[in-house]
C-alpha positions, 0 to 999 in steps of 0.5 A, a space after each residue: 520489495 524489502 519489507 520483513 513485516 509483509 513478505 512476498 508470500 504473505 502478499 500473494 496470500 492476501 491477493 488470493 483472498 481478495 480475488 476469492 472475495 470477488 469485490 473491487 480492490 487494488 493491491 500494489 507495492 511501492 518500489 523502494 519503500 520500506 515498512 513505515 515509509 509514509 511516516 515523516 519522522 521515520 528513518 525510512 520515510 520515502 517522500 515520493 512514495 508517501 505522496 503517491 500513497 496519500 494521493 491514492 488514499 485521498 482519491 479513494 475517500 473523495 470517490 467513496 464519500 460522494 
């Protein structure tokens, strides 16, 4: 991952906090995706990873709102 906005040690700290919380969560990084990769007019837009993220988000919302 190459995102200066969320360095690997910050991700590890977040994941440690989530584990300590004990609830259900999912944490992952998107290979080849840079910060702001889901914004279509961003110079680092990554179509494949943005579609993947959008699919996961819509699935989460659909399951949550049942």
